[in-house]
BAGU-418462 format. One record per residue (C-alpha): residue number from 0; x, y, z. Coordinates in Angstrom, 2 decimals, decimal comma, always signed. Layout:
# residues N
[site NUM [X Y Z]]
...
This chain:
# residues 485
[site 0 [+0,03 +0,01 +0,00]]
[site 1 [+1,20 +3,54 -0,75]]
[site 2 [-0,17 +7,02 +0,01]]
[site 3 [-1,45 +7,21 -3,58]]
[site 4 [-4,11 +4,61 -2,63]]
[site 5 [-5,92 +7,26 -0,49]]
[site 6 [-6,57 +9,37 -3,62]]
[site 7 [-5,58 +12,64 -1,97]]
[site 8 [-5,67 +15,93 -3,75]]
[site 9 [-2,85 +16,18 -6,30]]
[site 10 [-1,15 +19,09 -4,44]]
[site 11 [-1,32 +17,18 -1,08]]
[site 12 [+0,05 +14,06 -2,69]]
[site 13 [+2,96 +16,15 -3,98]]
[site 14 [+3,68 +17,50 -0,53]]
[site 15 [+3,64 +13,84 +0,85]]
[site 16 [+6,17 +12,74 -1,84]]
[site 17 [+8,40 +15,79 -1,16]]
[site 18 [+8,45 +14,84 +2,49]]
[site 19 [+9,82 +11,36 +1,50]]
[site 20 [+6,60 +9,49 +2,74]]
[site 21 [+6,04 +6,35 +0,67]]
[site 22 [+4,24 +3,57 +2,51]]
[site 23 [+1,76 +4,49 +5,38]]
[site 24 [+2,44 +3,17 +8,87]]
[site 25 [-0,14 +0,85 +10,45]]
[site 26 [-2,02 +3,67 +12,21]]
[site 27 [-2,04 +5,66 +9,06]]
[site 28 [-3,26 +2,85 +6,95]]
[site 29 [-6,12 +2,03 +9,44]]
[site 30 [-7,11 +5,64 +10,42]]
[site 31 [-6,97 +7,59 +7,23]]
[site 32 [-9,84 +5,87 +5,40]]
[site 33 [-12,06 +6,15 +8,44]]
[site 34 [-11,31 +9,90 +8,85]]
[site 35 [-11,96 +10,47 +5,14]]
[site 36 [-15,31 +8,79 +5,62]]
[site 37 [-16,23 +11,48 +8,16]]
[site 38 [-16,32 +9,16 +11,23]]
[site 39 [-15,15 +9,94 +14,75]]
[site 40 [-12,27 +7,73 +15,88]]
[site 41 [-10,51 +6,68 +19,05]]
[site 42 [-6,93 +5,73 +18,06]]
[site 43 [-4,73 +3,85 +20,52]]
[site 44 [-1,24 +4,07 +19,30]]
[site 45 [+2,10 +5,00 +20,85]]
[site 46 [+4,11 +8,10 +19,91]]
[site 47 [+6,45 +7,32 +17,05]]
[site 48 [+3,78 +5,55 +14,97]]
[site 49 [+2,96 +8,41 +12,65]]
[site 50 [-0,23 +9,73 +14,33]]
[site 51 [+0,26 +13,36 +13,09]]
[site 52 [+0,06 +12,28 +9,43]]
[site 53 [-2,78 +9,86 +10,34]]
[site 54 [-5,10 +12,66 +11,31]]
[site 55 [-3,46 +15,58 +9,57]]
[site 56 [-3,49 +14,29 +5,91]]
[site 57 [-7,15 +13,37 +5,74]]
[site 58 [-8,24 +16,61 +7,56]]
[site 59 [-6,12 +18,78 +5,17]]
[site 60 [-7,55 +16,86 +2,17]]
[site 61 [-11,12 +17,57 +3,30]]
[site 62 [-10,63 +21,29 +4,28]]
[site 63 [-12,19 +23,95 +2,03]]
[site 64 [-9,23 +26,30 +2,65]]
[site 65 [-11,20 +29,59 +2,68]]
[site 66 [-13,51 +29,32 +5,76]]
[site 67 [-11,31 +30,54 +8,58]]
[site 68 [-10,29 +28,08 +11,30]]
[site 69 [-11,55 +24,64 +10,17]]
[site 70 [-9,48 +22,43 +12,34]]
[site 71 [-8,15 +22,50 +15,94]]
[site 72 [-5,48 +20,10 +17,28]]
[site 73 [-5,01 +20,05 +21,05]]
[site 74 [-1,75 +18,67 +22,43]]
[site 75 [-0,20 +18,47 +25,92]]
[site 76 [+2,98 +20,51 +25,52]]
[site 77 [+4,30 +23,60 +23,76]]
[site 78 [+7,15 +21,52 +22,26]]
[site 79 [+4,71 +19,06 +20,69]]
[site 80 [+2,47 +21,90 +19,53]]
[site 81 [+5,47 +23,40 +17,63]]
[site 82 [+6,40 +19,99 +16,16]]
[site 83 [+2,82 +19,15 +15,02]]
[site 84 [+2,30 +22,66 +13,69]]
[site 85 [+5,46 +22,38 +11,50]]
[site 86 [+4,40 +19,07 +10,11]]
[site 87 [+0,91 +20,13 +9,24]]
[site 88 [+2,17 +23,35 +7,66]]
[site 89 [+4,60 +21,32 +5,54]]
[site 90 [+1,73 +19,29 +4,09]]
[site 91 [-0,73 +22,16 +3,79]]
[site 92 [+1,31 +25,18 +2,59]]
[site 93 [+0,76 +24,42 -1,11]]
[site 94 [-2,99 +24,35 -0,43]]
[site 95 [-2,59 +27,81 +1,03]]
[site 96 [-3,77 +26,70 +4,44]]
[site 97 [-1,81 +28,36 +7,23]]
[site 98 [-1,26 +26,92 +10,73]]
[site 99 [-1,30 +28,85 +13,95]]
[site 100 [+0,49 +27,60 +17,17]]
[site 101 [-1,09 +28,62 +20,50]]
[site 102 [+0,59 +27,99 +23,85]]
[site 103 [+1,43 +29,82 +27,12]]
[site 104 [+4,38 +32,14 +27,47]]
[site 105 [+3,76 +33,91 +24,17]]
[site 106 [+2,13 +37,27 +23,48]]
[site 107 [-1,70 +37,15 +23,12]]
[site 108 [-1,68 +39,73 +20,37]]
[site 109 [+0,92 +37,91 +18,34]]
[site 110 [-0,96 +34,64 +18,53]]
[site 111 [-4,29 +36,21 +17,76]]
[site 112 [-2,75 +37,86 +14,67]]
[site 113 [-1,57 +34,48 +13,48]]
[site 114 [-5,02 +32,97 +14,14]]
[site 115 [-6,71 +35,55 +11,94]]
[site 116 [-5,25 +34,06 +8,68]]
[site 117 [-5,11 +30,40 +9,91]]
[site 118 [-7,12 +27,34 +8,82]]
[site 119 [-5,57 +25,10 +11,51]]
[site 120 [-4,85 +25,87 +15,21]]
[site 121 [-2,43 +23,66 +17,11]]
[site 122 [-2,83 +24,53 +20,81]]
[site 123 [-2,06 +23,50 +24,34]]
[site 124 [-5,19 +23,37 +26,56]]
[site 125 [-4,52 +26,20 +29,07]]
[site 126 [-3,87 +29,02 +26,60]]
[site 127 [-6,53 +27,82 +24,18]]
[site 128 [-9,16 +27,72 +26,96]]
[site 129 [-8,11 +31,23 +28,08]]
[site 130 [-8,72 +32,56 +24,50]]
[site 131 [-12,18 +30,92 +24,36]]
[site 132 [-13,29 +32,04 +27,83]]
[site 133 [-12,20 +35,60 +27,21]]
[site 134 [-13,98 +35,54 +23,80]]
[site 135 [-10,71 +36,59 +22,11]]
[site 136 [-11,52 +33,95 +19,52]]
[site 137 [-14,89 +32,64 +18,31]]
[site 138 [-14,44 +29,68 +15,97]]
[site 139 [-16,55 +26,85 +14,64]]
[site 140 [-14,08 +24,14 +13,50]]
[site 141 [-15,25 +21,22 +11,57]]
[site 142 [-12,51 +18,99 +12,84]]
[site 143 [-11,15 +18,70 +16,42]]
[site 144 [-8,21 +16,41 +17,41]]
[site 145 [-7,08 +15,48 +20,83]]
[site 146 [-3,50 +14,13 +20,59]]
[site 147 [-1,70 +12,39 +23,43]]
[site 148 [-4,93 +12,43 +25,52]]
[site 149 [-3,51 +10,28 +28,30]]
[site 150 [-0,53 +12,62 +28,62]]
[site 151 [-2,95 +15,58 +29,07]]
[site 152 [-4,79 +13,51 +31,73]]
[site 153 [-1,44 +12,91 +33,58]]
[site 154 [-0,72 +16,64 +33,50]]
[site 155 [-4,04 +17,60 +35,09]]
[site 156 [-5,79 +19,00 +31,94]]
[site 157 [-8,89 +16,84 +31,92]]
[site 158 [-11,22 +19,54 +33,26]]
[site 159 [-9,79 +22,05 +30,76]]
[site 160 [-10,41 +19,64 +27,94]]
[site 161 [-14,03 +19,07 +29,10]]
[site 162 [-14,57 +22,86 +29,20]]
[site 163 [-12,95 +23,39 +25,81]]
[site 164 [-15,56 +21,14 +24,16]]
[site 165 [-18,35 +23,29 +25,57]]
[site 166 [-17,14 +25,95 +23,12]]
[site 167 [-16,89 +23,57 +20,19]]
[site 168 [-19,80 +23,28 +17,68]]
[site 169 [-21,98 +20,23 +18,03]]
[site 170 [-21,66 +19,41 +14,43]]
[site 171 [-18,02 +18,36 +14,04]]
[site 172 [-15,72 +15,39 +13,47]]
[site 173 [-13,71 +14,49 +16,53]]
[site 174 [-10,60 +12,38 +16,63]]
[site 175 [-8,93 +11,23 +19,93]]
[site 176 [-5,49 +9,62 +20,04]]
[site 177 [-4,01 +8,16 +23,16]]
[site 178 [-1,15 +5,60 +23,94]]
[site 179 [-3,14 +4,13 +26,81]]
[site 180 [-6,87 +3,84 +27,58]]
[site 181 [-7,43 +4,51 +31,33]]
[site 182 [-11,09 +4,81 +32,56]]
[site 183 [-11,04 +8,62 +32,51]]
[site 184 [-10,04 +8,67 +28,82]]
[site 185 [-12,73 +6,15 +27,93]]
[site 186 [-15,34 +8,17 +29,78]]
[site 187 [-14,11 +11,39 +28,01]]
[site 188 [-14,48 +9,59 +24,63]]
[site 189 [-18,05 +8,67 +25,42]]
[site 190 [-18,78 +12,32 +26,23]]
[site 191 [-17,18 +14,15 +23,34]]
[site 192 [-17,32 +11,60 +20,39]]
[site 193 [-20,21 +10,45 +18,32]]
[site 194 [-20,34 +6,67 +17,70]]
[site 195 [-16,54 +6,47 +17,19]]
[site 196 [-14,65 +3,71 +15,44]]
[site 197 [-11,93 +2,24 +17,62]]
[site 198 [-8,43 +1,69 +16,06]]
[site 199 [-5,76 -0,08 +18,15]]
[site 200 [-2,17 -0,56 +17,02]]
[site 201 [-0,61 -3,08 +19,40]]
[site 202 [+2,65 -1,95 +21,00]]
[site 203 [+5,83 -3,43 +19,42]]
[site 204 [+9,36 -2,19 +19,00]]
[site 205 [+8,93 +0,69 +16,64]]
[site 206 [+12,72 +1,10 +16,39]]
[site 207 [+14,99 -1,18 +14,15]]
[site 208 [+16,44 -3,98 +16,42]]
[site 209 [+19,69 -3,70 +14,40]]
[site 210 [+20,21 -0,15 +15,84]]
[site 211 [+22,18 -0,05 +19,10]]
[site 212 [+20,83 +2,84 +21,21]]
[site 213 [+23,08 +4,53 +23,81]]
[site 214 [+23,04 +7,75 +25,75]]
[site 215 [+25,64 +9,75 +27,60]]
[site 216 [+24,91 +12,13 +30,40]]
[site 217 [+26,66 +15,56 +30,58]]
[site 218 [+26,21 +19,09 +31,97]]
[site 219 [+24,91 +21,61 +29,36]]
[site 220 [+28,34 +23,30 +28,81]]
[site 221 [+29,92 +19,87 +28,02]]
[site 222 [+27,86 +19,07 +24,93]]
[site 223 [+30,54 +20,16 +22,39]]
[site 224 [+33,38 +18,46 +24,30]]
[site 225 [+31,38 +15,29 +24,60]]
[site 226 [+30,54 +15,24 +20,89]]
[site 227 [+34,20 +15,58 +19,92]]
[site 228 [+35,30 +12,89 +22,39]]
[site 229 [+32,62 +10,48 +21,04]]
[site 230 [+33,77 +11,14 +17,50]]
[site 231 [+37,34 +10,50 +18,49]]
[site 232 [+36,38 +7,25 +20,18]]
[site 233 [+33,82 +5,86 +17,77]]
[site 234 [+35,43 +7,13 +14,51]]
[site 235 [+32,14 +6,82 +12,49]]
[site 236 [+32,41 +6,45 +8,71]]
[site 237 [+29,35 +8,45 +7,89]]
[site 238 [+27,13 +10,15 +10,43]]
[site 239 [+24,24 +12,46 +10,90]]
[site 240 [+23,98 +14,87 +13,89]]
[site 241 [+20,43 +16,10 +14,66]]
[site 242 [+19,79 +19,53 +16,16]]
[site 243 [+16,57 +21,19 +17,23]]
[site 244 [+17,09 +24,45 +15,54]]
[site 245 [+18,55 +26,01 +12,37]]
[site 246 [+20,75 +28,30 +14,40]]
[site 247 [+22,13 +25,34 +16,29]]
[site 248 [+22,87 +23,51 +12,92]]
[site 249 [+24,85 +26,64 +11,65]]
[site 250 [+26,88 +26,99 +14,85]]
[site 251 [+27,70 +23,29 +15,16]]
[site 252 [+28,68 +22,94 +11,53]]
[site 253 [+31,08 +25,86 +11,89]]
[site 254 [+32,53 +24,48 +15,11]]
[site 255 [+33,09 +20,93 +13,73]]
[site 256 [+34,78 +22,29 +10,53]]
[site 257 [+37,10 +24,37 +12,87]]
[site 258 [+37,97 +21,05 +14,54]]
[site 259 [+39,05 +19,43 +11,26]]
[site 260 [+35,93 +17,48 +10,46]]
[site 261 [+34,37 +17,30 +6,97]]
[site 262 [+30,84 +18,62 +7,91]]
[site 263 [+27,92 +20,59 +6,47]]
[site 264 [+24,61 +21,79 +7,74]]
[site 265 [+21,12 +21,04 +6,38]]
[site 266 [+18,04 +23,04 +7,21]]
[site 267 [+15,03 +24,69 +5,62]]
[site 268 [+16,52 +28,25 +5,40]]
[site 269 [+19,24 +27,10 +3,02]]
[site 270 [+18,68 +27,53 -0,68]]
[site 271 [+17,57 +24,45 -2,64]]
[site 272 [+20,84 +24,36 -4,39]]
[site 273 [+22,83 +24,38 -1,25]]
[site 274 [+20,66 +21,58 +0,27]]
[site 275 [+21,12 +19,42 -2,83]]
[site 276 [+24,89 +19,95 -2,81]]
[site 277 [+25,15 +18,93 +0,80]]
[site 278 [+23,01 +15,84 +0,39]]
[site 279 [+24,82 +14,73 -2,78]]
[site 280 [+28,24 +15,26 -1,21]]
[site 281 [+27,10 +13,22 +1,78]]
[site 282 [+25,69 +10,39 -0,33]]
[site 283 [+28,91 +10,22 -2,45]]
[site 284 [+31,13 +10,03 +0,61]]
[site 285 [+32,79 +13,46 +0,02]]
[site 286 [+31,28 +14,59 +3,33]]
[site 287 [+31,61 +12,57 +6,56]]
[site 288 [+29,15 +14,48 +8,81]]
[site 289 [+25,79 +16,03 +7,94]]
[site 290 [+24,18 +18,21 +10,65]]
[site 291 [+20,45 +18,59 +10,20]]
[site 292 [+17,14 +19,60 +11,70]]
[site 293 [+14,38 +17,03 +11,86]]
[site 294 [+12,30 +18,56 +9,04]]
[site 295 [+15,28 +18,95 +6,67]]
[site 296 [+16,33 +15,25 +7,03]]
[site 297 [+12,83 +13,67 +7,01]]
[site 298 [+13,14 +12,47 +3,42]]
[site 299 [+16,79 +11,61 +3,52]]
[site 300 [+17,53 +8,11 +2,42]]
[site 301 [+21,24 +7,06 +2,61]]
[site 302 [+21,97 +3,35 +3,24]]
[site 303 [+25,50 +3,58 +4,66]]
[site 304 [+24,99 +5,95 +7,60]]
[site 305 [+26,91 +4,21 +10,49]]
[site 306 [+25,89 +6,56 +13,33]]
[site 307 [+23,21 +8,97 +14,21]]
[site 308 [+23,93 +11,51 +17,04]]
[site 309 [+21,28 +13,45 +18,90]]
[site 310 [+23,00 +16,58 +20,03]]
[site 311 [+19,80 +17,27 +21,91]]
[site 312 [+16,93 +14,95 +22,42]]
[site 313 [+13,99 +15,73 +20,22]]
[site 314 [+10,85 +17,13 +21,71]]
[site 315 [+8,78 +13,88 +21,09]]
[site 316 [+9,35 +10,19 +20,56]]
[site 317 [+8,06 +10,21 +16,97]]
[site 318 [+10,95 +12,46 +15,90]]
[site 319 [+13,38 +10,32 +17,84]]
[site 320 [+12,18 +7,27 +15,84]]
[site 321 [+12,59 +9,17 +12,59]]
[site 322 [+16,10 +10,38 +13,47]]
[site 323 [+17,59 +6,98 +14,40]]
[site 324 [+15,92 +5,44 +11,48]]
[site 325 [+18,50 +7,19 +9,26]]
[site 326 [+20,98 +4,47 +10,29]]
[site 327 [+20,61 +0,67 +10,33]]
[site 328 [+19,16 +0,77 +6,83]]
[site 329 [+19,13 -2,00 +4,11]]
[site 330 [+19,69 -4,69 +6,75]]
[site 331 [+22,84 -3,09 +8,17]]
[site 332 [+23,67 -2,46 +11,75]]
[site 333 [+23,63 +1,11 +13,07]]
[site 334 [+24,44 +3,12 +16,21]]
[site 335 [+22,18 +5,81 +17,69]]
[site 336 [+23,92 +8,14 +20,23]]
[site 337 [+22,17 +10,65 +22,37]]
[site 338 [+23,82 +13,37 +24,44]]
[site 339 [+21,50 +14,25 +27,38]]
[site 340 [+21,51 +16,46 +30,44]]
[site 341 [+19,87 +15,53 +33,77]]
[site 342 [+16,82 +17,63 +33,12]]
[site 343 [+16,14 +15,65 +29,92]]
[site 344 [+15,64 +12,41 +31,82]]
[site 345 [+11,82 +12,56 +31,70]]
[site 346 [+11,91 +12,80 +27,94]]
[site 347 [+14,43 +9,97 +27,82]]
[site 348 [+12,11 +7,83 +29,89]]
[site 349 [+9,13 +8,67 +27,66]]
[site 350 [+11,14 +7,79 +24,50]]
[site 351 [+12,13 +4,45 +25,89]]
[site 352 [+8,51 +3,67 +27,03]]
[site 353 [+6,89 +4,79 +23,78]]
[site 354 [+9,30 +3,16 +21,33]]
[site 355 [+9,89 -0,16 +23,16]]
[site 356 [+13,61 +0,18 +22,47]]
[site 357 [+16,47 -0,21 +24,89]]
[site 358 [+18,60 +2,82 +25,52]]
[site 359 [+21,78 +1,97 +27,44]]
[site 360 [+23,49 +4,47 +29,68]]
[site 361 [+27,26 +4,84 +28,88]]
[site 362 [+30,13 +6,92 +30,33]]
[site 363 [+32,09 +9,08 +27,93]]
[site 364 [+35,57 +7,57 +27,42]]
[site 365 [+38,46 +9,31 +29,07]]
[site 366 [+41,68 +10,29 +27,19]]
[site 367 [+43,57 +7,09 +27,84]]
[site 368 [+40,61 +4,91 +26,57]]
[site 369 [+40,52 +6,96 +23,38]]
[site 370 [+44,34 +6,72 +22,93]]
[site 371 [+44,30 +2,90 +23,46]]
[site 372 [+41,57 +2,47 +20,80]]
[site 373 [+43,36 +4,75 +18,36]]
[site 374 [+46,67 +2,93 +19,00]]
[site 375 [+45,08 -0,45 +18,45]]
[site 376 [+43,54 +0,77 +15,19]]
[site 377 [+47,01 +2,14 +14,14]]
[site 378 [+48,61 -1,21 +14,87]]
[site 379 [+46,02 -2,98 +12,70]]
[site 380 [+46,74 -0,61 +9,85]]
[site 381 [+50,45 -1,17 +10,11]]
[site 382 [+50,09 -4,95 +10,10]]
[site 383 [+47,73 -4,79 +7,03]]
[site 384 [+49,87 -2,28 +5,15]]
[site 385 [+51,30 -3,61 +1,91]]
[site 386 [+55,03 -2,92 +1,31]]
[site 387 [+55,69 -0,87 -1,80]]
[site 388 [+58,89 -0,16 -3,67]]
[site 389 [+58,66 +3,54 -2,70]]
[site 390 [+58,70 +2,53 +0,97]]
[site 391 [+61,69 +0,31 +0,57]]
[site 392 [+63,59 +3,01 -1,30]]
[site 393 [+62,86 +5,58 +1,44]]
[site 394 [+64,06 +3,19 +4,26]]
[site 395 [+67,24 +2,39 +2,28]]
[site 396 [+68,07 +6,05 +1,90]]
[site 397 [+67,43 +6,69 +5,59]]
[site 398 [+69,75 +3,83 +6,53]]
[site 399 [+72,71 +5,76 +5,30]]
[site 400 [+72,18 +8,09 +8,41]]
[site 401 [+70,30 +5,98 +10,95]]
[site 402 [+70,01 +2,43 +12,09]]
[site 403 [+66,76 +0,53 +11,53]]
[site 404 [+65,59 +0,93 +15,08]]
[site 405 [+65,91 +4,67 +15,07]]
[site 406 [+64,12 +4,91 +11,66]]
[site 407 [+61,26 +2,72 +13,11]]
[site 408 [+60,92 +4,91 +16,07]]
[site 409 [+60,77 +8,12 +14,02]]
[site 410 [+58,12 +6,77 +11,67]]
[site 411 [+56,08 +5,46 +14,57]]
[site 412 [+56,33 +8,85 +16,30]]
[site 413 [+54,96 +10,48 +13,17]]
[site 414 [+52,07 +7,99 +13,01]]
[site 415 [+51,28 +8,28 +16,76]]
[site 416 [+50,59 +12,02 +16,38]]
[site 417 [+47,20 +10,91 +15,06]]
[site 418 [+46,38 +9,38 +18,51]]
[site 419 [+46,41 +12,81 +20,19]]
[site 420 [+43,14 +13,50 +22,14]]
[site 421 [+41,87 +16,93 +22,86]]
[site 422 [+39,92 +18,08 +25,89]]
[site 423 [+39,54 +17,28 +29,59]]
[site 424 [+40,42 +13,86 +30,83]]
[site 425 [+36,84 +13,28 +32,15]]
[site 426 [+33,72 +14,60 +30,43]]
[site 427 [+30,17 +14,00 +31,67]]
[site 428 [+28,67 +11,99 +34,47]]
[site 429 [+30,04 +8,77 +35,99]]
[site 430 [+28,11 +5,54 +36,38]]
[site 431 [+27,41 +6,49 +40,04]]
[site 432 [+26,11 +9,87 +39,01]]
[site 433 [+23,83 +8,41 +36,33]]
[site 434 [+22,40 +5,79 +38,76]]
[site 435 [+21,62 +8,66 +41,29]]
[site 436 [+19,74 +10,53 +38,62]]
[site 437 [+17,66 +7,39 +37,71]]
[site 438 [+16,90 +6,86 +41,39]]
[site 439 [+15,81 +10,45 +41,78]]
[site 440 [+13,56 +10,27 +38,70]]
[site 441 [+12,05 +6,96 +40,15]]
[site 442 [+11,30 +8,76 +43,34]]
[site 443 [+9,73 +11,76 +41,59]]
[site 444 [+7,49 +9,41 +39,50]]
[site 445 [+6,49 +7,59 +42,73]]
[site 446 [+5,55 +10,94 +44,39]]
[site 447 [+3,47 +11,94 +41,34]]
[site 448 [+1,52 +8,77 +41,43]]
[site 449 [+0,93 +9,11 +45,15]]
[site 450 [-0,33 +12,67 +44,73]]
[site 451 [+2,50 +14,25 +46,57]]
[site 452 [+3,88 +16,23 +43,60]]
[site 453 [+1,61 +17,66 +40,85]]
[site 454 [+2,94 +17,41 +37,39]]
[site 455 [+1,23 +20,47 +36,06]]
[site 456 [+3,19 +23,55 +37,07]]
[site 457 [+1,77 +26,09 +34,50]]
[site 458 [-0,60 +26,46 +31,73]]
[site 459 [+0,61 +26,02 +28,16]]
[site 460 [+1,91 +22,53 +28,69]]
[site 461 [+5,28 +23,13 +30,43]]
[site 462 [+6,58 +20,24 +32,55]]
[site 463 [+9,31 +21,73 +34,67]]
[site 464 [+9,50 +19,44 +37,80]]
[site 465 [+12,76 +17,65 +36,94]]
[site 466 [+14,05 +20,62 +34,98]]
[site 467 [+13,89 +22,98 +38,05]]
[site 468 [+16,28 +20,70 +39,97]]
[site 469 [+18,90 +20,32 +37,24]]
[site 470 [+21,56 +22,22 +39,22]]
[site 471 [+21,47 +19,86 +42,14]]
[site 472 [+22,79 +16,92 +39,97]]
[site 473 [+26,09 +18,72 +39,27]]
[site 474 [+26,99 +18,69 +42,97]]
[site 475 [+27,31 +14,86 +42,95]]
[site 476 [+29,74 +14,86 +40,02]]
[site 477 [+33,07 +13,29 +40,83]]
[site 478 [+36,28 +15,38 +40,68]]
[site 479 [+37,63 +15,78 +37,16]]
[site 480 [+41,26 +16,15 +36,08]]
[site 481 [+42,96 +17,21 +32,90]]
[site 482 [+43,13 +20,46 +31,08]]
[site 483 [+40,28 +22,06 +29,23]]
[site 484 [+40,69 +22,29 +25,43]]
């Protein structure tokens, strides 16, 4: 089955092809026909299974495009709101359908201005309800989507959701997606949906089993040092580094080139010619590192990528799955490496739970470990090196001034210059530090379940609990030695 089987509008089909989408995922294959038939649905599927396209594509296909706000998507966090909004805009822009993102912490006037010309609103519950209550917006959408409903329940948004639907028109198509179906979600579905069709995608590993997934824990200021050290140690043949923002891509590509790497950035603000040049150079092996945003790399298909690095974790599990899927292709093995800070542990836990994959905690190698690996690699190269006439001639000429032992020592000294390792001896957290962080997160989750610590700290979907304690973890770090690069 391909996306062409859904008979989407030609312009929408072109956007799907441009995004690199070919075969629909199980949730897309099951949900899209039901949505196109105008039915309400309850979709049970984990993040990373392609839910955004499952509801977004059929809704965009059915929209008139000239009737104001026709669709509303409600999500739990501002980060997910931005992610979903970007993806929907990518599919709908050629249909001249604009998307507005609404969440707390932003100017009301600015968001209202964006809503004026929008056909789709992607919003977090708190800010959206404020706009409705204060009559700052009066809309009658034909399509309303609740995404990550169980997450909104966990964050304390259930009452807000119920009130939001008192402002929605009675005649509408409602789609609810949730990874789990606790009683409160089932009850909500009975209240806001009309004879829905239930679609369940059973949980399985949504990540390739041939991809080894590891993560390294560092303090924020250590990200660059950690990345260089990991490259020194792993020596990847061809790799992609994922960043959250275009600005981050530009900065990191400049930094890596200054460190002697063959690297280029890839993001949406680059001219088409520049993007094509970077991708072609990467595919042909003229470029060893490609640094990209999620959107820019979505359609990238290169079979020999040995490593994927997450410079930051993405905002959601679906992006994580797409990222690491750039390696381990065509039956080959791959490595996915994530650099995380203590305040990203909740996201790390969610990714592991949603994808069913196993992310293994590792400690960043110290200088001696990297030197040993480089030296072993050098020994192997020397043993495998063929002897050529030019080499024999050079040694014979040197024998006129030095004995063979001195010549060997000099040549070996030249070669071992390549084993030099920059940076501090120790980077990032030790095994003991990492275990303490896991224990603390476990205690936090236990407190949340027992009602001793509320998850919702503000409207607009911010999480905040673990993040606000990030400075405390640095006090447990062991003493480091070695000079800073």
